[in-house]
All heavy atoms as a GROMACS GRO file, in nm:
protein
  633
    1TRP      N    1   0.083  -0.120   0.000
    1TRP     CA    2   0.000   0.000   0.000
    1TRP      C    3   0.087   0.125   0.000
    1TRP      O    4   0.047   0.228  -0.054
    1TRP     CB    5  -0.098   0.000   0.116
    1TRP     CG    6  -0.034   0.011   0.252
    1TRP    CD1    7   0.005  -0.091   0.334
    1TRP    CD2    8  -0.002   0.131   0.321
    1TRP    NE1    9   0.060  -0.041   0.450
    1TRP    CE2   10   0.057   0.096   0.445
    1TRP    CE3   11  -0.016   0.266   0.292
    1TRP    CZ2   12   0.100   0.190   0.538
    1TRP    CZ3   13   0.028   0.360   0.385
    1TRP    CH2   14   0.085   0.321   0.506
    2GLN      N   15   0.204   0.117   0.063
    2GLN     CA   16   0.290   0.235   0.070
    2GLN      C   17   0.343   0.273  -0.066
    2GLN      O   18   0.343   0.391  -0.103
    2GLN     CB   19   0.405   0.210   0.168
    2GLN     CG   20   0.359   0.200   0.312
    2GLN     CD   21   0.472   0.161   0.404
    2GLN    OE1   22   0.556   0.080   0.370
    2GLN    NE2   23   0.471   0.219   0.523
    3VAL      N   24   0.387   0.174  -0.143
    3VAL     CA   25   0.439   0.202  -0.277
    3VAL      C   26   0.329   0.258  -0.364
    3VAL      O   27   0.349   0.355  -0.438
    3VAL     CB   28   0.501   0.076  -0.340
    3VAL    CG1   29   0.533   0.098  -0.486
    3VAL    CG2   30   0.625   0.034  -0.263
    4GLN      N   31   0.210   0.202  -0.355
    4GLN     CA   32   0.097   0.252  -0.435
    4GLN      C   33   0.064   0.395  -0.399
    4GLN      O   34   0.039   0.478  -0.486
    4GLN     CB   35  -0.026   0.162  -0.416
    4GLN     CG   36  -0.139   0.197  -0.509
    4GLN     CD   37  -0.102   0.180  -0.655
    4GLN    OE1   38  -0.044   0.079  -0.693
    4GLN    NE2   39  -0.132   0.280  -0.736
    5ARG      N   40   0.066   0.427  -0.271
    5ARG     CA   41   0.036   0.563  -0.226
    5ARG      C   42   0.138   0.662  -0.282
    5ARG      O   43   0.103   0.769  -0.331
    5ARG     CB   44   0.034   0.569  -0.074
    5ARG     CG   45  -0.002   0.702  -0.019
    5ARG     CD   46  -0.017   0.698   0.130
    5ARG     NE   47  -0.058   0.829   0.178
    5ARG     CZ   48  -0.067   0.860   0.304
    5ARG    NH1   49  -0.041   0.771   0.396
    5ARG    NH2   50  -0.103   0.982   0.340
    6VAL      N   51   0.266   0.626  -0.275
    6VAL     CA   52   0.372   0.712  -0.325
    6VAL      C   53   0.364   0.726  -0.477
    6VAL      O   54   0.377   0.836  -0.531
    6VAL     CB   55   0.510   0.659  -0.281
    6VAL    CG1   56   0.622   0.730  -0.353
    6VAL    CG2   57   0.526   0.674  -0.131
    7CYS      N   58   0.340   0.616  -0.546
    7CYS     CA   59   0.332   0.621  -0.693
    7CYS      C   60   0.213   0.704  -0.738
    7CYS      O   61   0.223   0.781  -0.834
    7CYS     CB   62   0.324   0.479  -0.750
    7CYS     SG   63   0.478   0.386  -0.734
    8ASP      N   64   0.101   0.692  -0.669
    8ASP     CA   65  -0.016   0.775  -0.701
    8ASP      C   66   0.016   0.923  -0.680
    8ASP      O   67  -0.020   1.007  -0.762
    8ASP     CB   68  -0.136   0.736  -0.614
    8ASP     CG   69  -0.196   0.601  -0.651
    8ASP    OD1   70  -0.164   0.549  -0.761
    8ASP    OD2   71  -0.273   0.547  -0.569
    9TYR      N   72   0.083   0.953  -0.570
    9TYR     CA   73   0.121   1.091  -0.541
    9TYR      C   74   0.212   1.147  -0.650
    9TYR      O   75   0.192   1.258  -0.699
    9TYR     CB   76   0.190   1.099  -0.404
    9TYR     CG   77   0.235   1.238  -0.368
    9TYR    CD1   78   0.147   1.328  -0.308
    9TYR    CD2   79   0.365   1.280  -0.392
    9TYR    CE1   80   0.188   1.456  -0.273
    9TYR    CE2   81   0.407   1.408  -0.358
    9TYR     CZ   82   0.318   1.495  -0.299
    9TYR     OH   83   0.358   1.623  -0.267
   10MET      N   84   0.311   1.068  -0.689
   10MET     CA   85   0.404   1.115  -0.793
   10MET      C   86   0.331   1.133  -0.926
   10MET      O   87   0.357   1.230  -0.998
   10MET     CB   88   0.522   1.018  -0.809
   10MET     CG   89   0.621   1.026  -0.695
   10MET     SD   90   0.778   0.945  -0.729
   10MET     CE   91   0.732   0.774  -0.720
   11ALA      N   92   0.240   1.042  -0.958
   11ALA     CA   93   0.166   1.053  -1.084
   11ALA      C   94   0.080   1.179  -1.087
   11ALA      O   95   0.062   1.240  -1.192
   11ALA     CB   96   0.080   0.929  -1.104
   12GLU      N   97   0.028   1.219  -0.972
   12GLU     CA   98  -0.054   1.339  -0.964
   12GLU      C   99   0.029   1.466  -0.972
   12GLU      O  100  -0.025   1.574  -0.998
   12GLU     CB  101  -0.133   1.340  -0.832
   12GLU     CG  102  -0.240   1.234  -0.825
   12GLU     CD  103  -0.302   1.223  -0.686
   12GLU    OE1  104  -0.272   1.307  -0.600
   12GLU    OE2  105  -0.378   1.128  -0.665
   13HIS      N  106   0.159   1.456  -0.948
   13HIS     CA  107   0.245   1.574  -0.944
   13HIS      C  108   0.355   1.571  -1.050
   13HIS      O  109   0.466   1.619  -1.028
   13HIS     CB  110   0.307   1.588  -0.804
   13HIS     CG  111   0.206   1.618  -0.699
   13HIS    ND1  112   0.140   1.520  -0.629
   13HIS    CD2  113   0.157   1.736  -0.654
   13HIS    CE1  114   0.056   1.576  -0.545
   13HIS    NE2  115   0.064   1.706  -0.559
   14LEU      N  116   0.325   1.516  -1.167
   14LEU     CA  117   0.425   1.507  -1.273
   14LEU      C  118   0.479   1.643  -1.314
   14LEU      O  119   0.597   1.658  -1.341
   14LEU     CB  120   0.367   1.435  -1.395
   14LEU     CG  121   0.345   1.285  -1.382
   14LEU    CD1  122   0.283   1.231  -1.511
   14LEU    CD2  123   0.474   1.212  -1.351
   15ALA      N  124   0.394   1.741  -1.319
   15ALA     CA  125   0.437   1.874  -1.363
   15ALA      C  126   0.508   1.952  -1.253
   15ALA      O  127   0.584   2.044  -1.281
   15ALA     CB  128   0.318   1.955  -1.414
   16ASP      N  129   0.485   1.913  -1.129
   16ASP     CA  130   0.538   1.989  -1.016
   16ASP      C  131   0.676   1.944  -0.971
   16ASP      O  132   0.754   2.022  -0.922
   16ASP     CB  133   0.443   1.978  -0.895
   16ASP     CG  134   0.301   2.016  -0.930
   16ASP    OD1  135   0.283   2.103  -1.017
   16ASP    OD2  136   0.209   1.958  -0.871
   17GLY      N  137   0.701   1.818  -0.983
   17GLY     CA  138   0.821   1.762  -0.923
   17GLY      C  139   0.793   1.727  -0.779
   17GLY      O  140   0.699   1.777  -0.718
   18VAL      N  141   0.871   1.638  -0.725
   18VAL     CA  142   0.854   1.594  -0.587
   18VAL      C  143   0.990   1.581  -0.520
   18VAL      O  144   1.091   1.560  -0.587
   18VAL     CB  145   0.778   1.459  -0.579
   18VAL    CG1  146   0.636   1.473  -0.626
   18VAL    CG2  147   0.848   1.352  -0.659
   19ARG      N  148   0.989   1.595  -0.390
   19ARG     CA  149   1.113   1.581  -0.313
   19ARG      C  150   1.112   1.447  -0.241
   19ARG      O  151   1.007   1.400  -0.196
   19ARG     CB  152   1.126   1.695  -0.213
   19ARG     CG  153   1.142   1.829  -0.280
   19ARG     CD  154   1.157   1.943  -0.185
   19ARG     NE  155   1.154   1.905  -0.044
   19ARG     CZ  156   1.135   1.989   0.054
   19ARG    NH1  157   1.117   2.116   0.030
   19ARG    NH2  158   1.133   1.948   0.180
   20LEU      N  159   1.229   1.389  -0.228
   20LEU     CA  160   1.243   1.261  -0.160
   20LEU      C  161   1.188   1.269  -0.017
   20LEU      O  162   1.118   1.178   0.028
   20LEU     CB  163   1.390   1.217  -0.159
   20LEU     CG  164   1.420   1.083  -0.095
   20LEU    CD1  165   1.351   0.970  -0.171
   20LEU    CD2  166   1.570   1.059  -0.091
   21SER      N  167   1.216   1.377   0.051
   21SER     CA  168   1.169   1.391   0.190
   21SER      C  169   1.016   1.394   0.197
   21SER      O  170   0.957   1.340   0.291
   21SER     CB  171   1.228   1.516   0.254
   21SER     OG  172   1.192   1.631   0.181
   22ASP      N  173   0.952   1.454   0.097
   22ASP     CA  174   0.805   1.456   0.094
   22ASP      C  175   0.748   1.316   0.073
   22ASP      O  176   0.650   1.278   0.136
   22ASP     CB  177   0.754   1.549  -0.015
   22ASP     CG  178   0.788   1.695   0.010
   22ASP    OD1  179   0.811   1.731   0.127
   22ASP    OD2  180   0.793   1.771  -0.088
   23LEU      N  181   0.810   1.241  -0.017
   23LEU     CA  182   0.764   1.104  -0.044
   23LEU      C  183   0.782   1.017   0.080
   23LEU      O  184   0.694   0.939   0.116
   23LEU     CB  185   0.841   1.044  -0.161
   23LEU     CG  186   0.824   1.114  -0.296
   23LEU    CD1  187   0.914   1.051  -0.400
   23LEU    CD2  188   0.680   1.113  -0.341
   24ALA      N  189   0.898   1.031   0.145
   24ALA     CA  190   0.924   0.952   0.265
   24ALA      C  191   0.825   0.983   0.376
   24ALA      O  192   0.777   0.893   0.445
   24ALA     CB  193   1.067   0.977   0.312
   25SER      N  194   0.791   1.110   0.390
   25SER     CA  195   0.697   1.147   0.496
   25SER      C  196   0.556   1.096   0.469
   25SER      O  197   0.479   1.073   0.562
   25SER     CB  198   0.696   1.298   0.518
   25SER     OG  199   0.642   1.364   0.408
   26LEU      N  200   0.522   1.075   0.342
   26LEU     CA  201   0.390   1.019   0.308
   26LEU      C  202   0.369   0.882   0.372
   26LEU      O  203   0.257   0.845   0.406
   26LEU     CB  204   0.375   1.004   0.157
   26LEU     CG  205   0.334   1.124   0.076
   26LEU    CD1  206   0.340   1.092  -0.072
   26LEU    CD2  207   0.196   1.170   0.114
   27VAL      N  208   0.477   0.807   0.384
   27VAL     CA  209   0.466   0.671   0.436
   27VAL      C  210   0.535   0.655   0.572
   27VAL      O  211   0.550   0.544   0.621
   27VAL     CB  212   0.519   0.568   0.334
   27VAL    CG1  213   0.428   0.562   0.213
   27VAL    CG2  214   0.661   0.598   0.293
   28GLY      N  215   0.579   0.765   0.629
   28GLY     CA  216   0.634   0.761   0.764
   28GLY      C  217   0.772   0.699   0.776
   28GLY      O  218   0.801   0.636   0.877
   29LEU      N  219   0.854   0.714   0.674
   29LEU     CA  220   0.990   0.661   0.678
   29LEU      C  221   1.091   0.774   0.665
   29LEU      O  222   1.058   0.882   0.615
   29LEU     CB  223   1.012   0.561   0.564
   29LEU     CG  224   0.928   0.434   0.564
   29LEU    CD1  225   0.949   0.356   0.435
   29LEU    CD2  226   0.962   0.348   0.684
   30SER      N  227   1.213   0.746   0.705
   30SER     CA  228   1.320   0.842   0.680
   30SER      C  229   1.351   0.837   0.531
   30SER      O  230   1.324   0.735   0.465
   30SER     CB  231   1.445   0.805   0.761
   30SER     OG  232   1.506   0.690   0.707
   31PRO      N  233   1.407   0.944   0.476
   31PRO     CA  234   1.442   0.941   0.333
   31PRO      C  235   1.532   0.823   0.296
   31PRO      O  236   1.512   0.760   0.192
   31PRO     CB  237   1.511   1.075   0.310
   31PRO     CG  238   1.448   1.165   0.411
   31PRO     CD  239   1.428   1.077   0.532
   32TYR      N  240   1.629   0.792   0.381
   32TYR     CA  241   1.720   0.680   0.352
   32TYR      C  242   1.643   0.547   0.346
   32TYR      O  243   1.658   0.472   0.250
   32TYR     CB  244   1.828   0.672   0.460
   32TYR     CG  245   1.916   0.551   0.446
   32TYR    CD1  246   2.016   0.546   0.350
   32TYR    CD2  247   1.897   0.440   0.528
   32TYR    CE1  248   2.096   0.434   0.336
   32TYR    CE2  249   1.977   0.328   0.515
   32TYR     CZ  250   2.077   0.325   0.420
   32TYR     OH  251   2.155   0.214   0.405
   33HIS      N  252   1.562   0.519   0.446
   33HIS     CA  253   1.487   0.393   0.447
   33HIS      C  254   1.383   0.388   0.335
   33HIS      O  255   1.359   0.284   0.276
   33HIS     CB  256   1.423   0.370   0.583
   33HIS     CG  257   1.520   0.328   0.686
   33HIS    ND1  258   1.574   0.415   0.778
   33HIS    CD2  259   1.578   0.208   0.710
   33HIS    CE1  260   1.659   0.351   0.854
   33HIS    NE2  261   1.664   0.224   0.815
   34PHE      N  262   1.322   0.502   0.309
   34PHE     CA  263   1.226   0.506   0.199
   34PHE      C  264   1.293   0.474   0.066
   34PHE      O  265   1.241   0.394  -0.012
   34PHE     CB  266   1.158   0.643   0.191
   34PHE     CG  267   1.079   0.660   0.066
   34PHE    CD1  268   0.959   0.596   0.050
   34PHE    CD2  269   1.128   0.736  -0.040
   34PHE    CE1  270   0.886   0.608  -0.069
   34PHE    CE2  271   1.058   0.749  -0.157
   34PHE     CZ  272   0.936   0.685  -0.172
   35LEU      N  273   1.408   0.536   0.040
   35LEU     CA  274   1.478   0.513  -0.086
   35LEU      C  275   1.513   0.366  -0.103
   35LEU      O  276   1.491   0.308  -0.209
   35LEU     CB  277   1.605   0.599  -0.092
   35LEU     CG  278   1.690   0.589  -0.218
   35LEU    CD1  279   1.611   0.630  -0.341
   35LEU    CD2  280   1.813   0.675  -0.203
   36ARG      N  281   1.565   0.304   0.000
   36ARG     CA  282   1.601   0.162  -0.006
   36ARG      C  283   1.477   0.074  -0.027
   36ARG      O  284   1.478  -0.019  -0.106
   36ARG     CB  285   1.678   0.121   0.118
   36ARG     CG  286   1.817   0.181   0.123
   36ARG     CD  287   1.898   0.133   0.241
   36ARG     NE  288   1.901  -0.011   0.258
   36ARG     CZ  289   1.989  -0.093   0.201
   36ARG    NH1  290   2.082  -0.044   0.123
   36ARG    NH2  291   1.984  -0.222   0.224
   37ALA      N  292   1.370   0.104   0.044
   37ALA     CA  293   1.248   0.025   0.032
   37ALA      C  294   1.185   0.041  -0.107
   37ALA      O  295   1.141  -0.057  -0.167
   37ALA     CB  296   1.148   0.065   0.140
   38PHE      N  297   1.181   0.163  -0.158
   38PHE     CA  298   1.122   0.189  -0.289
   38PHE      C  299   1.200   0.116  -0.398
   38PHE      O  300   1.143   0.047  -0.482
   38PHE     CB  301   1.118   0.339  -0.319
   38PHE     CG  302   1.039   0.374  -0.441
   38PHE    CD1  303   0.904   0.401  -0.432
   38PHE    CD2  304   1.098   0.379  -0.566
   38PHE    CE1  305   0.829   0.433  -0.545
   38PHE    CE2  306   1.025   0.411  -0.680
   38PHE     CZ  307   0.890   0.438  -0.668
   39LYS      N  308   1.332   0.128  -0.394
   39LYS     CA  309   1.414   0.062  -0.495
   39LYS      C  310   1.405  -0.090  -0.482
   39LYS      O  311   1.400  -0.161  -0.582
   39LYS     CB  312   1.559   0.107  -0.486
   39LYS     CG  313   1.642   0.048  -0.599
   39LYS     CD  314   1.774   0.112  -0.616
   39LYS     CE  315   1.840   0.050  -0.738
   39LYS     NZ  316   1.964   0.112  -0.771
   40GLY      N  317   1.398  -0.139  -0.361
   40GLY     CA  318   1.384  -0.283  -0.341
   40GLY      C  319   1.253  -0.337  -0.395
   40GLY      O  320   1.246  -0.450  -0.443
   41THR      N  321   1.149  -0.258  -0.387
   41THR     CA  322   1.017  -0.301  -0.432
   41THR      C  323   0.997  -0.284  -0.582
   41THR      O  324   0.945  -0.372  -0.650
   41THR     CB  325   0.907  -0.222  -0.357
   41THR    OG1  326   0.923  -0.243  -0.217
   41THR    CG2  327   0.769  -0.266  -0.400
   42THR      N  328   1.040  -0.168  -0.635
   42THR     CA  329   1.013  -0.138  -0.776
   42THR      C  330   1.130  -0.168  -0.868
   42THR      O  331   1.112  -0.177  -0.989
   42THR     CB  332   0.976   0.010  -0.794
   42THR    OG1  333   1.090   0.091  -0.761
   42THR    CG2  334   0.857   0.049  -0.708
   43GLY      N  335   1.251  -0.176  -0.812
   43GLY     CA  336   1.370  -0.195  -0.895
   43GLY      C  337   1.426  -0.065  -0.949
   43GLY      O  338   1.523  -0.065  -1.023
   44HIS      N  339   1.362   0.046  -0.914
   44HIS     CA  340   1.403   0.178  -0.961
   44HIS      C  341   1.409   0.275  -0.844
   44HIS      O  342   1.335   0.259  -0.747
   44HIS     CB  343   1.305   0.234  -1.063
   44HIS     CG  344   1.284   0.146  -1.182
   44HIS    ND1  345   1.376   0.136  -1.283
   44HIS    CD2  346   1.184   0.062  -1.214
   44HIS    CE1  347   1.333   0.051  -1.373
   44HIS    NE2  348   1.215   0.004  -1.333
   45THR      N  349   1.492   0.377  -0.855
   45THR     CA  350   1.488   0.483  -0.756
   45THR      C  351   1.362   0.566  -0.782
   45THR      O  352   1.305   0.561  -0.892
   45THR     CB  353   1.611   0.575  -0.766
   45THR    OG1  354   1.608   0.644  -0.892
   45THR    CG2  355   1.741   0.497  -0.750
   46PRO      N  356   1.316   0.643  -0.684
   46PRO     CA  357   1.200   0.727  -0.708
   46PRO      C  358   1.221   0.822  -0.826
   46PRO      O  359   1.130   0.845  -0.906
   46PRO     CB  360   1.183   0.804  -0.578
   46PRO     CG  361   1.243   0.716  -0.474
   46PRO     CD  362   1.358   0.648  -0.543
   47HIS      N  363   1.341   0.876  -0.840
   47HIS     CA  364   1.370   0.966  -0.952
   47HIS      C  365   1.357   0.893  -1.086
   47HIS      O  366   1.297   0.947  -1.180
   47HIS     CB  367   1.509   1.027  -0.937
   47HIS     CG  368   1.546   1.118  -1.050
   47HIS    ND1  369   1.492   1.243  -1.065
   47HIS    CD2  370   1.629   1.100  -1.157
   47HIS    CE1  371   1.541   1.299  -1.175
   47HIS    NE2  372   1.624   1.214  -1.231
   48GLN      N  373   1.411   0.774  -1.096
   48GLN     CA  374   1.400   0.697  -1.220
   48GLN      C  375   1.255   0.666  -1.253
   48GLN      O  376   1.211   0.679  -1.367
   48GLN     CB  377   1.479   0.566  -1.209
   48GLN     CG  378   1.627   0.582  -1.204
   48GLN     CD  379   1.698   0.454  -1.166
   48GLN    OE1  380   1.644   0.367  -1.096
   48GLN    NE2  381   1.823   0.440  -1.210
   49TRP      N  382   1.178   0.627  -1.152
   49TRP     CA  383   1.037   0.596  -1.172
   49TRP      C  384   0.962   0.721  -1.217
   49TRP      O  385   0.882   0.717  -1.311
   49TRP     CB  386   0.976   0.544  -1.042
   49TRP     CG  387   0.838   0.492  -1.056
   49TRP    CD1  388   0.800   0.363  -1.076
   49TRP    CD2  389   0.716   0.568  -1.053
   49TRP    NE1  390   0.663   0.354  -1.085
   49TRP    CE2  391   0.609   0.479  -1.072
   49TRP    CE3  392   0.688   0.703  -1.035
   49TRP    CZ2  393   0.476   0.520  -1.073
   49TRP    CZ3  394   0.555   0.744  -1.039
   49TRP    CH2  395   0.451   0.653  -1.057
   50PHE      N  396   0.990   0.833  -1.150
   50PHE     CA  397   0.923   0.959  -1.180
   50PHE      C  398   0.952   1.005  -1.324
   50PHE      O  399   0.862   1.044  -1.398
   50PHE     CB  400   0.969   1.064  -1.079
   50PHE     CG  401   0.892   1.192  -1.083
   50PHE    CD1  402   0.760   1.197  -1.044
   50PHE    CD2  403   0.952   1.310  -1.123
   50PHE    CE1  404   0.688   1.316  -1.046
   50PHE    CE2  405   0.882   1.429  -1.126
   50PHE     CZ  406   0.750   1.432  -1.087
   51MET      N  407   1.078   1.000  -1.364
   51MET     CA  408   1.115   1.042  -1.499
   51MET      C  409   1.052   0.950  -1.605
   51MET      O  410   1.006   0.997  -1.709
   51MET     CB  411   1.267   1.046  -1.514
   51MET     CG  412   1.334   1.153  -1.429
   51MET     SD  413   1.270   1.319  -1.460
   51MET     CE  414   1.332   1.348  -1.623
   52ALA      N  415   1.049   0.821  -1.578
   52ALA     CA  416   0.987   0.728  -1.674
   52ALA      C  417   0.838   0.758  -1.690
   52ALA      O  418   0.785   0.754  -1.802
   52ALA     CB  419   1.007   0.584  -1.628
   53ARG      N  420   0.769   0.792  -1.581
   53ARG     CA  421   0.627   0.826  -1.589
   53ARG      C  422   0.606   0.957  -1.663
   53ARG      O  423   0.510   0.973  -1.738
   53ARG     CB  424   0.563   0.837  -1.450
   53ARG     CG  425   0.551   0.704  -1.375
   53ARG     CD  426   0.477   0.601  -1.451
   53ARG     NE  427   0.521   0.467  -1.470
   53ARG     CZ  428   0.638   0.406  -1.461
   53ARG    NH1  429   0.744   0.469  -1.425
   53ARG    NH2  430   0.653   0.278  -1.486
   54ARG      N  431   0.696   1.054  -1.641
   54ARG     CA  432   0.686   1.181  -1.715
   54ARG      C  433   0.699   1.155  -1.865
   54ARG      O  434   0.621   1.209  -1.944
   54ARG     CB  435   0.798   1.276  -1.672
   54ARG     CG  436   0.769   1.358  -1.553
   54ARG     CD  437   0.883   1.453  -1.528
   54ARG     NE  438   0.841   1.557  -1.435
   54ARG     CZ  439   0.922   1.647  -1.386
   54ARG    NH1  440   1.050   1.649  -1.419
   54ARG    NH2  441   0.878   1.739  -1.303
   55ILE      N  442   0.794   1.077  -1.903
   55ILE     CA  443   0.816   1.047  -2.045
   55ILE      C  444   0.698   0.970  -2.102
   55ILE      O  445   0.652   0.998  -2.213
   55ILE     CB  446   0.949   0.972  -2.064
   55ILE    CG1  447   1.066   1.067  -2.031
   55ILE    CG2  448   0.962   0.916  -2.205
   55ILE    CD1  449   1.200   0.999  -2.019
   56GLU      N  450   0.649   0.873  -2.026
   56GLU     CA  451   0.533   0.794  -2.070
   56GLU      C  452   0.412   0.885  -2.093
   56GLU      O  453   0.342   0.874  -2.194
   56GLU     CB  454   0.503   0.690  -1.963
   56GLU     CG  455   0.391   0.596  -1.995
   56GLU     CD  456   0.374   0.496  -1.881
   56GLU    OE1  457   0.468   0.421  -1.853
   56GLU    OE2  458   0.265   0.497  -1.820
   57ARG      N  459   0.387   0.974  -1.999
   57ARG     CA  460   0.274   1.067  -2.013
   57ARG      C  461   0.294   1.161  -2.131
   57ARG      O  462   0.200   1.191  -2.204
   57ARG     CB  463   0.256   1.146  -1.883
   57ARG     CG  464   0.142   1.244  -1.888
   57ARG     CD  465   0.008   1.174  -1.897
   57ARG     NE  466  -0.097   1.274  -1.906
   57ARG     CZ  467  -0.191   1.276  -2.000
   57ARG    NH1  468  -0.199   1.180  -2.089
   57ARG    NH2  469  -0.279   1.373  -2.003
   58ALA      N  470   0.417   1.209  -2.150
   58ALA     CA  471   0.446   1.297  -2.264
   58ALA      C  472   0.419   1.225  -2.395
   58ALA      O  473   0.362   1.285  -2.488
   58ALA     CB  474   0.590   1.345  -2.258
   59LYS      N  475   0.455   1.100  -2.405
   59LYS     CA  476   0.429   1.022  -2.527
   59LYS      C  477   0.279   1.013  -2.555
   59LYS      O  478   0.235   1.026  -2.669
   59LYS     CB  479   0.487   0.882  -2.515
   59LYS     CG  480   0.636   0.874  -2.526
   59LYS     CD  481   0.681   0.730  -2.511
   59LYS     CE  482   0.829   0.714  -2.513
   59LYS     NZ  483   0.870   0.573  -2.492
   60GLU      N  484   0.200   0.989  -2.448
   60GLU     CA  485   0.055   0.982  -2.464
   60GLU      C  486   0.000   1.115  -2.515
   60GLU      O  487  -0.082   1.119  -2.606
   60GLU     CB  488  -0.011   0.949  -2.331
   60GLU     CG  489   0.016   0.811  -2.279
   60GLU     CD  490  -0.032   0.792  -2.136
   60GLU    OE1  491  -0.096   0.886  -2.079
   60GLU    OE2  492  -0.004   0.686  -2.079
   61MET      N  493   0.047   1.223  -2.457
   61MET     CA  494  -0.003   1.355  -2.492
   61MET      C  495   0.040   1.397  -2.633
   61MET      O  496  -0.031   1.472  -2.700
   61MET     CB  497   0.044   1.459  -2.390
   61MET     CG  498  -0.017   1.437  -2.252
   61MET     SD  499   0.051   1.546  -2.128
   61MET     CE  500  -0.029   1.699  -2.174
   62MET      N  501   0.155   1.349  -2.678
   62MET     CA  502   0.202   1.384  -2.812
   62MET      C  503   0.114   1.322  -2.920
   62MET      O  504   0.113   1.368  -3.034
   62MET     CB  505   0.347   1.340  -2.831
   62MET     CG  506   0.443   1.430  -2.756
   62MET     SD  507   0.615   1.374  -2.746
   62MET     CE  508   0.651   1.310  -2.906
   63GLY      N  509   0.036   1.222  -2.883
   63GLY     CA  510  -0.058   1.162  -2.977
   63GLY      C  511  -0.182   1.247  -3.001
   63GLY      O  512  -0.262   1.219  -3.091
   64GLU      N  513  -0.199   1.350  -2.921
   64GLU     CA  514  -0.313   1.441  -2.937
   64GLU      C  515  -0.273   1.550  -3.035
   64GLU      O  516  -0.185   1.631  -3.006
   64GLU     CB  517  -0.350   1.503  -2.802
   64GLU     CG  518  -0.389   1.403  -2.697
   64GLU     CD  519  -0.406   1.465  -2.560
   64GLU    OE1  520  -0.424   1.589  -2.550
   64GLU    OE2  521  -0.398   1.391  -2.461
   65PRO      N  522  -0.334   1.554  -3.154
   65PRO     CA  523  -0.293   1.650  -3.257
   65PRO      C  524  -0.308   1.796  -3.217
   65PRO      O  525  -0.238   1.882  -3.270
   65PRO     CB  526  -0.382   1.618  -3.377
   65PRO     CG  527  -0.474   1.511  -3.336
   65PRO     CD  528  -0.442   1.469  -3.197
   66SER      N  529  -0.393   1.825  -3.121
   66SER     CA  530  -0.416   1.965  -3.084
   66SER      C  531  -0.310   2.019  -2.987
   66SER      O  532  -0.308   2.138  -2.959
   66SER     CB  533  -0.554   1.979  -3.019
   66SER     OG  534  -0.559   1.901  -2.900
   67ARG      N  535  -0.221   1.934  -2.939
   67ARG     CA  536  -0.120   1.977  -2.841
   67ARG      C  537   0.013   2.004  -2.909
   67ARG      O  538   0.061   1.924  -2.987
   67ARG     CB  539  -0.099   1.868  -2.735
   67ARG     CG  540  -0.222   1.818  -2.671
   67ARG     CD  541  -0.266   1.866  -2.543
   67ARG     NE  542  -0.187   1.927  -2.446
   67ARG     CZ  543  -0.203   1.905  -2.317
   67ARG    NH1  544  -0.287   1.813  -2.276
   67ARG    NH2  545  -0.136   1.974  -2.229
   68SER      N  546   0.072   2.116  -2.874
   68SER     CA  547   0.206   2.146  -2.926
   68SER      C  548   0.309   2.078  -2.835
   68SER      O  549   0.279   2.042  -2.720
   68SER     CB  550   0.231   2.297  -2.927
   68SER     OG  551   0.245   2.345  -2.795
   69LEU      N  552   0.429   2.062  -2.885
   69LEU     CA  553   0.534   2.000  -2.804
   69LEU      C  554   0.565   2.084  -2.680
   69LEU      O  555   0.594   2.029  -2.574
   69LEU     CB  556   0.661   1.980  -2.887
   69LEU     CG  557   0.655   1.869  -2.991
   69LEU    CD1  558   0.787   1.861  -3.067
   69LEU    CD2  559   0.622   1.736  -2.927
   70THR      N  560   0.557   2.214  -2.694
   70THR     CA  561   0.580   2.301  -2.578
   70THR      C  562   0.475   2.276  -2.472
   70THR      O  563   0.508   2.265  -2.353
   70THR     CB  564   0.578   2.449  -2.622
   70THR    OG1  565   0.677   2.470  -2.721
   70THR    CG2  566   0.602   2.540  -2.504
   71ASP      N  567   0.349   2.266  -2.511
   71ASP     CA  568   0.242   2.238  -2.415
   71ASP      C  569   0.262   2.104  -2.346
   71ASP      O  570   0.243   2.091  -2.225
   71ASP     CB  571   0.105   2.238  -2.485
   71ASP     CG  572   0.062   2.375  -2.530
   71ASP    OD1  573   0.114   2.475  -2.477
   71ASP    OD2  574  -0.024   2.382  -2.620
   72VAL      N  575   0.300   2.005  -2.423
   72VAL     CA  576   0.324   1.872  -2.367
   72VAL      C  577   0.438   1.877  -2.266
   72VAL      O  578   0.428   1.827  -2.154
   72VAL     CB  579   0.354   1.769  -2.478
   72VAL    CG1  580   0.402   1.637  -2.419
   72VAL    CG2  581   0.232   1.747  -2.565
   73ALA      N  582   0.548   1.939  -2.305
   73ALA     CA  583   0.664   1.947  -2.216
   73ALA      C  584   0.630   2.018  -2.086
   73ALA      O  585   0.665   1.971  -1.977
   73ALA     CB  586   0.779   2.020  -2.287
   74LEU      N  587   0.560   2.128  -2.094
   74LEU     CA  588   0.524   2.202  -1.974
   74LEU      C  589   0.424   2.125  -1.887
   74LEU      O  590   0.430   2.132  -1.765
   74LEU     CB  591   0.469   2.339  -2.010
   74LEU     CG  592   0.570   2.435  -2.074
   74LEU    CD1  593   0.501   2.562  -2.118
   74LEU    CD2  594   0.685   2.465  -1.979
   75ALA      N  595   0.336   2.051  -1.950
   75ALA     CA  596   0.234   1.975  -1.877
   75ALA      C  597   0.294   1.864  -1.793
   75ALA      O  598   0.237   1.825  -1.691
   75ALA     CB  599   0.131   1.918  -1.974
   76VAL      N  600   0.409   1.811  -1.835
   76VAL     CA  601   0.472   1.703  -1.759
   76VAL      C  602   0.596   1.750  -1.684
   76VAL      O  603   0.669   1.670  -1.629
   76VAL     CB  604   0.504   1.580  -1.848
   76VAL    CG1  605   0.378   1.519  -1.902
   76VAL    CG2  606   0.599   1.616  -1.959
   77GLY      N  607   0.619   1.878  -1.681
   77GLY     CA  608   0.725   1.933  -1.597
   77GLY      C  609   0.861   1.948  -1.660
   77GLY      O  610   0.960   1.972  -1.591
   78PHE      N  611   0.871   1.938  -1.792
   78PHE     CA  612   0.998   1.962  -1.859
   78PHE      C  613   1.000   2.108  -1.905
   78PHE      O  614   0.912   2.149  -1.980
   78PHE     CB  615   1.016   1.870  -1.979
   78PHE     CG  616   1.035   1.725  -1.942
   78PHE    CD1  617   0.945   1.630  -1.983
   78PHE    CD2  618   1.143   1.685  -1.866
   78PHE    CE1  619   0.962   1.496  -1.950
   78PHE    CE2  620   1.162   1.552  -1.832
   78PHE     CZ  621   1.070   1.459  -1.874
   79SER      N  622   1.098   2.182  -1.863
   79SER     CA  623   1.101   2.322  -1.899
   79SER      C  624   1.208   2.355  -2.003
   79SER      O  625   1.219   2.468  -2.048
   79SER     CB  626   1.125   2.408  -1.774
   79SER     OG  627   1.247   2.374  -1.715
   80SER      N  628   1.289   2.258  -2.037
   80SER     CA  629   1.392   2.284  -2.139
   80SER      C  630   1.410   2.161  -2.226
   80SER      O  631   1.365   2.054  -2.193
   80SER     CB  632   1.525   2.320  -2.073
   80SER     OG  633   1.573   2.216  -1.993
   0.00000   0.00000   0.00000
C-alpha cells in the first residue's frame, strides 16, 4: 500500500516535481529507508520511476494532434 500511495502521489504531481523527503513522509519513513524500500520493491529509484512516468505521459499527450510540443513538455514538468 505504501508504494501505491507514493506512486499515485508522484503521478498526480508530474508537472510539479517531488522531493524525496516529501515522499518519505507520506509513508512515515526516513528518506534513507524510503529510498532503499522503494528501490527494493520497484527496482528503480523514485527519480528513475518519476522520470519514466513523465516520459510515458508525454508520449501519450504527443498523440493528441491539438497539443504542441511546448504544451506537452510544460504539462509534464519539462522546462527545457
